[in-house]
NUDODREN-389765 format. One record per residue (C-alpha): residue number from 1; x, y, z. Coordinates in Angstrom, 3 decimals, always signed. Layout:
<atoms>
+-----+----------+----------+----------+
!  nr !        X !        Y !        Z !
+-----+----------+----------+----------+
! NUM !        X !        Y !        Z !
...
+-----+----------+----------+----------+
</atoms>
This chain:
<atoms>
+-----+----------+----------+----------+
!  nr !        X !        Y !        Z !
+-----+----------+----------+----------+
!   1 !  +48.014 !   -1.860 !  +14.608 !
!   2 !  +46.822 !   -3.197 !  +17.961 !
!   3 !  +43.605 !   -1.878 !  +19.511 !
!   4 !  +44.795 !   -2.850 !  +22.993 !
!   5 !  +46.750 !   -0.390 !  +25.139 !
!   6 !  +48.077 !   -1.910 !  +28.351 !
!   7 !  +48.415 !   +1.566 !  +29.859 !
!   8 !  +44.613 !   +1.637 !  +30.097 !
!   9 !  +44.854 !   -0.805 !  +33.010 !
!  10 !  +46.184 !   +2.034 !  +35.134 !
!  11 !  +42.688 !   +3.555 !  +35.141 !
!  12 !  +40.909 !   +0.209 !  +35.570 !
!  13 !  +42.775 !   -0.932 !  +38.682 !
!  14 !  +41.278 !   +0.711 !  +41.743 !
!  15 !  +43.462 !   +1.977 !  +44.535 !
!  16 !  +42.986 !   -0.244 !  +47.612 !
!  17 !  +40.685 !   +1.366 !  +50.161 !
!  18 !  +43.007 !   +3.013 !  +52.677 !
!  19 !  +40.181 !   +2.880 !  +55.205 !
!  20 !  +40.112 !   -0.906 !  +54.978 !
!  21 !  +43.869 !   -1.160 !  +55.476 !
!  22 !  +43.674 !   +1.243 !  +58.421 !
!  23 !  +40.768 !   -0.698 !  +59.929 !
!  24 !  +42.722 !   -3.961 !  +59.535 !
!  25 !  +45.730 !   -2.411 !  +61.280 !
!  26 !  +43.551 !   -1.106 !  +64.127 !
!  27 !  +41.913 !   -4.485 !  +64.545 !
!  28 !  +45.341 !   -6.118 !  +64.657 !
!  29 !  +46.308 !   -3.766 !  +67.504 !
!  30 !  +43.293 !   -5.015 !  +69.493 !
!  31 !  +44.003 !   -8.734 !  +69.147 !
!  32 !  +45.010 !  -10.752 !  +72.203 !
!  33 !  +48.333 !  -11.694 !  +70.565 !
!  34 !  +50.754 !   -8.725 !  +70.780 !
!  35 !  +51.376 !   -6.808 !  +67.532 !
!  36 !  +54.484 !   -8.094 !  +65.812 !
!  37 !  +54.405 !  -11.476 !  +67.536 !
!  38 !  +53.212 !  -13.168 !  +64.353 !
!  39 !  +55.863 !  -11.553 !  +62.139 !
!  40 !  +54.994 !  -11.463 !  +58.441 !
!  41 !  +51.703 !  -13.227 !  +59.081 !
!  42 !  +50.432 !   -9.874 !  +60.353 !
!  43 !  +51.381 !   -8.242 !  +57.049 !
!  44 !  +49.792 !  -11.045 !  +55.059 !
!  45 !  +46.551 !  -10.631 !  +56.966 !
!  46 !  +46.482 !   -6.911 !  +56.222 !
!  47 !  +47.344 !   -7.591 !  +52.563 !
!  48 !  +44.430 !  -10.010 !  +52.284 !
!  49 !  +42.086 !   -7.507 !  +53.960 !
!  50 !  +43.074 !   -4.867 !  +51.422 !
!  51 !  +42.778 !   -7.319 !  +48.516 !
!  52 !  +39.347 !   -8.532 !  +49.684 !
!  53 !  +38.258 !   -5.085 !  +50.887 !
!  54 !  +37.026 !   -6.797 !  +54.040 !
!  55 !  +37.761 !   -6.638 !  +57.785 !
!  56 !  +38.121 !   -9.186 !  +59.259 !
!  57 !  +39.605 !  -11.279 !  +56.460 !
!  58 !  +37.198 !  -13.661 !  +54.772 !
!  59 !  +38.230 !  -17.335 !  +54.530 !
!  60 !  +40.390 !  -18.011 !  +51.474 !
!  61 !  +38.336 !  -20.582 !  +49.595 !
!  62 !  +38.555 !  -22.094 !  +46.120 !
!  63 !  +42.304 !  -21.754 !  +45.609 !
!  64 !  +43.421 !  -22.816 !  +42.133 !
!  65 !  +46.803 !  -23.461 !  +40.523 !
!  66 !  +46.994 !  -21.880 !  +37.049 !
!  67 !  +49.894 !  -22.775 !  +34.748 !
!  68 !  +50.573 !  -21.170 !  +31.362 !
!  69 !  +52.511 !  -23.342 !  +28.908 !
!  70 !  +54.617 !  -22.528 !  +25.856 !
!  71 !  +57.728 !  -23.360 !  +23.855 !
!  72 !  +60.280 !  -20.671 !  +23.004 !
!  73 !  +62.206 !  -20.749 !  +19.751 !
!  74 !  +65.345 !  -19.451 !  +21.458 !
!  75 !  +65.720 !  -22.915 !  +23.009 !
!  76 !  +67.012 !  -24.024 !  +19.590 !
!  77 !  +70.173 !  -22.059 !  +20.393 !
!  78 !  +70.979 !  -24.538 !  +23.166 !
!  79 !  +70.159 !  -22.291 !  +26.131 !
!  80 !  +68.278 !  -24.894 !  +28.168 !
!  81 !  +69.012 !  -28.268 !  +29.713 !
!  82 !  +65.809 !  -29.488 !  +28.064 !
!  83 !  +65.519 !  -29.997 !  +24.304 !
!  84 !  +63.630 !  -27.443 !  +22.247 !
!  85 !  +59.926 !  -28.087 !  +21.645 !
!  86 !  +59.630 !  -30.358 !  +24.693 !
!  87 !  +57.403 !  -28.302 !  +27.004 !
!  88 !  +54.523 !  -30.671 !  +26.254 !
!  89 !  +56.458 !  -33.300 !  +28.254 !
!  90 !  +56.239 !  -31.024 !  +31.304 !
!  91 !  +52.523 !  -30.571 !  +30.707 !
!  92 !  +52.009 !  -34.323 !  +30.415 !
!  93 !  +53.835 !  -34.901 !  +33.716 !
!  94 !  +51.480 !  -32.486 !  +35.498 !
!  95 !  +48.416 !  -34.091 !  +33.922 !
!  96 !  +49.648 !  -37.526 !  +34.977 !
!  97 !  +50.280 !  -36.328 !  +38.527 !
!  98 !  +54.013 !  -37.003 !  +38.330 !
!  99 !  +55.497 !  -33.505 !  +38.760 !
! 100 !  +56.210 !  -31.726 !  +42.079 !
! 101 !  +53.431 !  -29.176 !  +41.593 !
! 102 !  +50.951 !  -31.955 !  +40.795 !
! 103 !  +51.941 !  -33.928 !  +43.903 !
! 104 !  +51.625 !  -30.893 !  +46.190 !
! 105 !  +48.355 !  -29.771 !  +44.632 !
! 106 !  +46.928 !  -33.255 !  +45.047 !
! 107 !  +48.010 !  -33.356 !  +48.685 !
! 108 !  +46.375 !  -29.952 !  +49.316 !
! 109 !  +43.273 !  -30.886 !  +47.368 !
! 110 !  +43.697 !  -28.097 !  +44.812 !
! 111 !  +42.668 !  -28.177 !  +41.141 !
! 112 !  +45.350 !  -27.449 !  +38.542 !
! 113 !  +44.445 !  -25.641 !  +35.329 !
! 114 !  +46.873 !  -25.683 !  +32.383 !
! 115 !  +46.548 !  -23.249 !  +29.470 !
! 116 !  +48.486 !  -23.970 !  +26.296 !
! 117 !  +49.258 !  -20.508 !  +24.951 !
! 118 !  +52.097 !  -21.512 !  +22.639 !
! 119 !  +53.246 !  -25.125 !  +22.843 !
! 120 !  +55.103 !  -26.402 !  +19.792 !
! 121 !  +53.541 !  -29.872 !  +19.537 !
! 122 !  +50.687 !  -31.723 !  +17.890 !
! 123 !  +47.486 !  -30.710 !  +19.727 !
! 124 !  +46.399 !  -34.356 !  +19.682 !
! 125 !  +49.075 !  -35.126 !  +22.289 !
! 126 !  +47.150 !  -33.265 !  +24.992 !
! 127 !  +43.530 !  -32.941 !  +26.142 !
! 128 !  +41.340 !  -30.406 !  +24.389 !
! 129 !  +40.805 !  -28.357 !  +27.555 !
! 130 !  +44.573 !  -27.688 !  +27.569 !
! 131 !  +45.235 !  -26.874 !  +23.904 !
! 132 !  +42.030 !  -25.157 !  +22.832 !
! 133 !  +43.324 !  -21.676 !  +23.753 !
! 134 !  +46.600 !  -21.909 !  +21.803 !
! 135 !  +47.592 !  -18.604 !  +20.186 !
! 136 !  +50.280 !  -20.071 !  +17.936 !
! 137 !  +52.667 !  -22.999 !  +17.779 !
! 138 !  +55.911 !  -21.973 !  +19.498 !
! 139 !  +57.606 !  -18.593 !  +19.125 !
! 140 !  +60.259 !  -16.998 !  +16.978 !
! 141 !  +63.886 !  -16.975 !  +18.140 !
! 142 !  +64.037 !  -13.751 !  +20.110 !
! 143 !  +67.780 !  -13.352 !  +19.538 !
! 144 !  +67.237 !  -12.924 !  +15.770 !
! 145 !  +63.480 !  -12.344 !  +15.249 !
! 146 !  +60.276 !  -11.341 !  +17.001 !
! 147 !  +58.646 !  -13.911 !  +19.230 !
! 148 !  +55.163 !  -12.935 !  +18.005 !
! 149 !  +53.435 !  -10.446 !  +15.789 !
! 150 !  +51.807 !   -7.569 !  +17.649 !
! 151 !  +48.410 !   -9.038 !  +16.755 !
! 152 !  +49.390 !  -12.376 !  +18.279 !
! 153 !  +50.675 !  -10.620 !  +21.382 !
! 154 !  +47.337 !   -8.847 !  +21.750 !
! 155 !  +45.495 !  -12.140 !  +21.295 !
! 156 !  +47.632 !  -13.720 !  +24.011 !
! 157 !  +47.086 !  -10.833 !  +26.448 !
! 158 !  +43.334 !  -11.022 !  +25.851 !
! 159 !  +43.514 !  -14.781 !  +26.443 !
! 160 !  +45.065 !  -14.173 !  +29.855 !
! 161 !  +42.433 !  -11.560 !  +30.655 !
! 162 !  +39.674 !  -13.998 !  +29.729 !
! 163 !  +41.164 !  -16.732 !  +31.938 !
! 164 !  +41.308 !  -14.278 !  +34.865 !
! 165 !  +37.667 !  -13.347 !  +34.338 !
! 166 !  +36.688 !  -17.019 !  +34.232 !
! 167 !  +38.460 !  -17.667 !  +37.517 !
! 168 !  +36.979 !  -14.620 !  +39.237 !
! 169 !  +33.475 !  -15.376 !  +37.950 !
! 170 !  +33.691 !  -19.005 !  +39.120 !
! 171 !  +34.444 !  -17.936 !  +42.683 !
! 172 !  +38.195 !  -18.550 !  +42.826 !
! 173 !  +39.511 !  -16.739 !  +45.893 !
! 174 !  +43.253 !  -16.951 !  +45.253 !
! 175 !  +45.495 !  -18.122 !  +42.402 !
! 176 !  +48.880 !  -19.849 !  +42.552 !
! 177 !  +50.538 !  -18.889 !  +39.263 !
! 178 !  +53.261 !  -20.775 !  +37.405 !
! 179 !  +54.609 !  -21.669 !  +33.971 !
! 180 !  +55.504 !  -24.772 !  +31.982 !
! 181 !  +58.009 !  -23.711 !  +29.365 !
! 182 !  +61.293 !  -24.509 !  +27.645 !
! 183 !  +63.359 !  -21.395 !  +26.954 !
! 184 !  +60.999 !  -19.301 !  +29.066 !
! 185 !  +63.645 !  -18.134 !  +31.545 !
! 186 !  +65.698 !  -16.710 !  +28.650 !
! 187 !  +62.750 !  -14.620 !  +27.454 !
! 188 !  +61.920 !  -13.614 !  +31.037 !
! 189 !  +65.506 !  -12.552 !  +31.738 !
! 190 !  +65.491 !  -10.435 !  +28.573 !
! 191 !  +62.277 !   -8.656 !  +29.607 !
! 192 !  +63.637 !   -7.927 !  +33.075 !
! 193 !  +67.012 !   -6.726 !  +31.806 !
! 194 !  +65.287 !   -4.412 !  +29.341 !
! 195 !  +62.882 !   -2.969 !  +31.922 !
! 196 !  +65.560 !   -2.610 !  +34.623 !
! 197 !  +68.179 !   -1.203 !  +32.269 !
! 198 !  +70.842 !   -3.783 !  +33.081 !
! 199 !  +73.175 !   -6.098 !  +31.158 !
! 200 !  +72.644 !   -9.702 !  +30.119 !
! 201 !  +75.312 !  -11.124 !  +32.440 !
! 202 !  +73.617 !   -9.545 !  +35.461 !
! 203 !  +70.260 !  -11.269 !  +34.917 !
! 204 !  +71.159 !  -14.585 !  +33.289 !
! 205 !  +70.741 !  -17.545 !  +35.620 !
! 206 !  +70.980 !  -21.315 !  +35.433 !
! 207 !  +67.285 !  -22.096 !  +34.988 !
! 208 !  +65.122 !  -24.712 !  +36.700 !
! 209 !  +66.990 !  -27.623 !  +35.099 !
! 210 !  +70.491 !  -26.471 !  +36.005 !
! 211 !  +72.835 !  -25.816 !  +33.069 !
! 212 !  +76.624 !  -25.976 !  +32.842 !
! 213 !  +78.956 !  -23.056 !  +32.107 !
! 214 !  +78.955 !  -23.565 !  +28.342 !
! 215 !  +75.165 !  -23.520 !  +28.125 !
! 216 !  +75.092 !  -20.512 !  +30.471 !
! 217 !  +77.373 !  -18.602 !  +28.117 !
! 218 !  +75.107 !  -19.404 !  +25.171 !
! 219 !  +72.123 !  -18.278 !  +27.206 !
! 220 !  +73.871 !  -15.057 !  +28.190 !
! 221 !  +74.689 !  -14.354 !  +24.533 !
! 222 !  +71.086 !  -15.003 !  +23.539 !
! 223 !  +69.824 !  -12.553 !  +26.176 !
! 224 !  +72.398 !   -9.987 !  +24.999 !
! 225 !  +71.267 !  -10.304 !  +21.378 !
! 226 !  +67.584 !  -10.186 !  +22.342 !
! 227 !  +68.197 !   -7.071 !  +24.426 !
! 228 !  +69.371 !   -5.212 !  +21.320 !
! 229 !  +65.970 !   -5.905 !  +19.813 !
! 230 !  +64.020 !   -5.119 !  +22.994 !
! 231 !  +65.375 !   -1.691 !  +23.822 !
! 232 !  +63.884 !   +0.163 !  +20.811 !
! 233 !  +60.334 !   -0.897 !  +21.814 !
! 234 !  +60.526 !   -0.269 !  +25.565 !
! 235 !  +57.888 !   +2.449 !  +25.318 !
! 236 !  +55.138 !   -0.012 !  +24.328 !
! 237 !  +54.575 !   -3.051 !  +26.558 !
! 238 !  +52.633 !   -4.936 !  +23.892 !
! 239 !  +55.373 !   -4.479 !  +21.309 !
! 240 !  +57.928 !   -5.516 !  +23.916 !
! 241 !  +56.055 !   -8.775 !  +24.585 !
! 242 !  +55.804 !   -9.372 !  +20.844 !
! 243 !  +59.515 !   -8.733 !  +20.290 !
! 244 !  +61.096 !  -10.751 !  +23.109 !
! 245 !  +58.301 !  -12.382 !  +25.091 !
! 246 !  +56.086 !  -15.169 !  +23.867 !
! 247 !  +52.457 !  -16.223 !  +23.877 !
! 248 !  +52.670 !  -17.742 !  +27.367 !
! 249 !  +54.374 !  -14.670 !  +28.835 !
! 250 !  +51.941 !  -12.283 !  +27.137 !
! 251 !  +49.006 !  -14.350 !  +28.391 !
! 252 !  +50.407 !  -14.356 !  +31.939 !
! 253 !  +50.799 !  -10.572 !  +31.779 !
! 254 !  +47.179 !  -10.136 !  +30.735 !
! 255 !  +46.117 !  -12.599 !  +33.418 !
! 256 !  +47.954 !  -10.713 !  +36.170 !
! 257 !  +46.608 !   -7.328 !  +35.120 !
! 258 !  +43.032 !   -8.549 !  +34.917 !
! 259 !  +43.381 !  -10.274 !  +38.299 !
! 260 !  +44.304 !   -6.868 !  +39.721 !
! 261 !  +41.233 !   -5.355 !  +38.081 !
! 262 !  +39.045 !   -8.100 !  +39.571 !
! 263 !  +40.743 !   -7.921 !  +42.999 !
! 264 !  +41.807 !  -11.566 !  +42.737 !
! 265 !  +45.003 !  -12.186 !  +44.775 !
! 266 !  +47.847 !  -14.042 !  +43.053 !
! 267 !  +50.945 !  -15.797 !  +44.441 !
! 268 !  +53.854 !  -15.517 !  +42.001 !
! 269 !  +56.376 !  -18.314 !  +41.561 !
! 270 !  +59.693 !  -17.808 !  +39.769 !
! 271 !  +61.435 !  -15.633 !  +37.214 !
! 272 !  +58.843 !  -16.070 !  +34.451 !
! 273 !  +55.906 !  -14.869 !  +36.533 !
! 274 !  +58.123 !  -12.097 !  +37.967 !
! 275 !  +58.952 !  -10.889 !  +34.439 !
! 276 !  +55.285 !  -10.796 !  +33.480 !
! 277 !  +54.489 !   -8.968 !  +36.711 !
! 278 !  +57.184 !   -6.382 !  +35.946 !
! 279 !  +55.686 !   -5.750 !  +32.504 !
! 280 !  +52.306 !   -5.409 !  +34.213 !
! 281 !  +53.685 !   -2.943 !  +36.731 !
! 282 !  +55.090 !   -0.824 !  +33.904 !
! 283 !  +51.556 !   -0.620 !  +32.511 !
! 284 !  +49.769 !   -0.072 !  +35.848 !
! 285 !  +51.886 !   +0.869 !  +38.868 !
! 286 !  +49.194 !   -0.173 !  +41.387 !
! 287 !  +48.810 !   -3.685 !  +39.968 !
! 288 !  +51.429 !   -5.353 !  +42.249 !
! 289 !  +49.281 !   -4.593 !  +45.293 !
! 290 !  +47.273 !   -7.719 !  +44.384 !
! 291 !  +50.340 !   -9.952 !  +44.010 !
! 292 !  +52.516 !  -11.806 !  +46.489 !
! 293 !  +56.009 !  -13.188 !  +45.851 !
! 294 !  +55.940 !  -16.807 !  +46.953 !
! 295 !  +59.609 !  -17.749 !  +46.926 !
! 296 !  +63.189 !  -16.971 !  +45.964 !
! 297 !  +63.968 !  -19.037 !  +42.865 !
! 298 !  +67.700 !  -18.302 !  +42.767 !
! 299 !  +67.422 !  -16.573 !  +39.378 !
! 300 !  +69.167 !  -13.172 !  +39.474 !
! 301 !  +66.566 !  -11.724 !  +37.117 !
! 302 !  +63.791 !  -12.599 !  +39.553 !
! 303 !  +65.595 !  -10.772 !  +42.353 !
! 304 !  +65.929 !   -7.699 !  +40.103 !
! 305 !  +62.239 !   -7.729 !  +39.187 !
! 306 !  +60.959 !   -8.238 !  +42.728 !
! 307 !  +63.216 !   -5.490 !  +44.036 !
! 308 !  +61.874 !   -3.118 !  +41.378 !
! 309 !  +58.300 !   -3.958 !  +42.451 !
! 310 !  +59.143 !   -3.845 !  +46.192 !
! 311 !  +57.901 !   -7.419 !  +46.672 !
! 312 !  +59.646 !   -9.524 !  +49.321 !
! 313 !  +59.370 !  -13.312 !  +48.826 !
! 314 !  +57.873 !  -15.377 !  +51.620 !
! 315 !  +60.194 !  -18.382 !  +51.304 !
! 316 !  +63.824 !  -19.062 !  +50.460 !
! 317 !  +64.281 !  -22.822 !  +50.444 !
! 318 !  +66.406 !  -23.201 !  +47.315 !
! 319 !  +63.496 !  -24.590 !  +45.256 !
! 320 !  +64.367 !  -24.128 !  +41.562 !
! 321 !  +62.048 !  -26.632 !  +39.904 !
! 322 !  +59.587 !  -23.950 !  +38.783 !
! 323 !  +56.129 !  -24.890 !  +37.499 !
! 324 !  +54.480 !  -23.031 !  +40.398 !
! 325 !  +56.009 !  -25.348 !  +43.015 !
! 326 !  +57.612 !  -22.625 !  +45.142 !
! 327 !  +54.477 !  -20.492 !  +45.081 !
! 328 !  +52.427 !  -23.498 !  +46.138 !
! 329 !  +54.770 !  -24.097 !  +49.078 !
! 330 !  +54.004 !  -20.536 !  +50.263 !
! 331 !  +50.248 !  -21.120 !  +50.186 !
! 332 !  +49.949 !  -22.646 !  +53.702 !
! 333 !  +51.460 !  -19.466 !  +55.170 !
! 334 !  +48.864 !  -17.359 !  +53.380 !
! 335 !  +46.056 !  -19.614 !  +54.580 !
! 336 !  +47.440 !  -19.483 !  +58.123 !
! 337 !  +47.564 !  -15.676 !  +58.008 !
! 338 !  +43.956 !  -15.559 !  +56.803 !
! 339 !  +42.787 !  -17.870 !  +59.583 !
! 340 !  +44.651 !  -15.953 !  +62.301 !
! 341 !  +43.463 !  -12.561 !  +61.075 !
! 342 !  +39.867 !  -13.787 !  +60.950 !
! 343 !  +39.624 !  -15.929 !  +64.062 !
! 344 !  +41.946 !  -14.594 !  +66.769 !
! 345 !  +39.885 !  -12.915 !  +69.528 !
! 346 !  +40.282 !   -9.292 !  +70.430 !
! 347 !  +41.678 !   -8.478 !  +73.862 !
! 348 !  +39.067 !   -7.164 !  +76.319 !
! 349 !  +39.188 !   -3.957 !  +78.331 !
! 350 !  +38.374 !   -5.990 !  +81.469 !
! 351 !  +41.547 !   -8.045 !  +81.111 !
! 352 !  +43.617 !   -4.874 !  +80.805 !
! 353 !  +41.906 !   -3.391 !  +83.900 !
! 354 !  +42.539 !   -6.595 !  +85.840 !
! 355 !  +46.240 !   -6.404 !  +85.033 !
! 356 !  +46.414 !   -2.821 !  +86.304 !
! 357 !  +44.603 !   -3.770 !  +89.516 !
! 358 !  +46.992 !   -6.668 !  +90.098 !
! 359 !  +49.985 !   -4.384 !  +89.621 !
! 360 !  +48.588 !   -1.870 !  +92.150 !
! 361 !  +47.891 !   -4.602 !  +94.693 !
! 362 !  +51.438 !   -5.934 !  +94.335 !
! 363 !  +52.869 !   -2.442 !  +94.851 !
! 364 !  +50.837 !   -1.972 !  +98.040 !
! 365 !  +52.009 !   -5.292 !  +99.490 !
! 366 !  +55.674 !   -4.517 !  +98.843 !
! 367 !  +55.415 !   -0.933 !  +99.991 !
! 368 !  +56.472 !   +0.391 !  +96.624 !
! 369 !  +55.147 !   +3.711 !  +95.419 !
! 370 !  +52.758 !   +3.359 !  +92.491 !
! 371 !  +54.247 !   +4.860 !  +89.347 !
! 372 !  +52.894 !   +8.113 !  +88.089 !
! 373 !  +51.106 !   +8.090 !  +84.750 !
! 374 !  +52.903 !  +11.258 !  +83.795 !
! 375 !  +55.980 !  +11.260 !  +81.569 !
! 376 !  +58.889 !  +13.663 !  +81.732 !
! 377 !  +59.516 !  +16.110 !  +78.857 !
! 378 !  +61.760 !  +13.505 !  +77.161 !
! 379 !  +58.842 !  +11.103 !  +76.877 !
! 380 !  +60.116 !   +8.726 !  +79.625 !
! 381 !  +57.837 !   +7.301 !  +82.323 !
! 382 !  +59.225 !   +6.711 !  +85.836 !
! 383 !  +58.911 !   +3.164 !  +87.157 !
! 384 !  +58.116 !   +2.101 !  +90.707 !
! 385 !  +61.735 !   +2.451 !  +91.778 !
! 386 !  +61.934 !   +6.011 !  +90.506 !
! 387 !  +64.014 !   +5.181 !  +87.433 !
! 388 !  +63.111 !   +6.365 !  +83.989 !
! 389 !  +61.809 !   +3.698 !  +81.624 !
! 390 !  +61.972 !   +4.623 !  +77.959 !
! 391 !  +58.784 !   +3.764 !  +76.111 !
! 392 !  +59.457 !   +1.616 !  +73.036 !
! 393 !  +56.690 !   +1.295 !  +70.474 !
! 394 !  +56.053 !   -2.270 !  +69.375 !
! 395 !  +54.648 !   -2.891 !  +65.919 !
! 396 !  +54.701 !   -5.234 !  +62.960 !
! 397 !  +58.028 !   -5.842 !  +61.317 !
! 398 !  +58.741 !   -3.974 !  +58.105 !
! 399 !  +58.153 !   -5.682 !  +54.795 !
! 400 !  +56.224 !   -5.544 !  +51.565 !
! 401 !  +52.417 !   -5.362 !  +51.464 !
! 402 !  +52.146 !   -8.356 !  +49.247 !
! 403 !  +53.023 !   -9.523 !  +45.913 !
+-----+----------+----------+----------+
</atoms>
């Protein structure tokens, strides 16, 4: 029996200080740039203020890309365009700087950390700093057997928690989260279908390496069979991860929850990170306040999960490669929002008074009657010509408070 209860995170994750959010909103109203003129960048600035518990926003320093890696036994059913047990090839490409996420991270000057939670390969193929955390080699086929034992699932969740603590303790200010897996989207789609109460065909997508119709049908059948095994354990998130998740997904779930505890903001990438986030939200409903959805991956399961968590992705550029690439593309927007929220000057009272004086002078020269400051009972203010001008409040556009 596991000694870890994910529901305990609900008490560990503090509610964001409403005073900080209110102070950030009030400061935004005072900036020289009109409220709403920066669109979602305004919301991102307020999200960062709440996450940092600071007004104005502190610079976002020490960003790191964190990728969890694992092989999924369900890939043996032919549900992926990549062969089973080949996730180590993806890891090697990142280490050699030959994958999209590696190229972008190098260009942005960001370190990339890879954690092997469940690769199915000889550890000698990869550096020790990658493989030393491995929980087990691969997973069971979730369509016919559990992915992990409950004890292994707990070990994986604790691994993710430990990685989050290491990042927070080392001064990391923001994490770009991704995965390196084969068969991972099948497990993620199963988790999301189970938690959203929907059918396999609704959540099954084409994956990062696009599959044809025949492979899609096999994938849909695998999700359907795994769902039959997932539904009886929906009441326990750890058992759910053991039944149809995997070591990498369990570790990512623990990582996300502990990041929320440590107030470490995270940008989510595709369907795998969205599935782990949804499991985390089931355990602690306030946890998503520390997370931001980086991009639309095109996977229907991701859309379901993000909608359930009320997270609106920043980008929709059709990027399906995975591996944290889409989340990394969203990073410059987050950095821009932080810089604008921190460095834009506040408008002065003198400038407002000068504008009023100029308006009065213009009215006197043209012979127009200065408008009264009083409004009629309907809330309308007469203009200089005597016509009613309806006052329209201007504010930030609606959207989520962050992923």
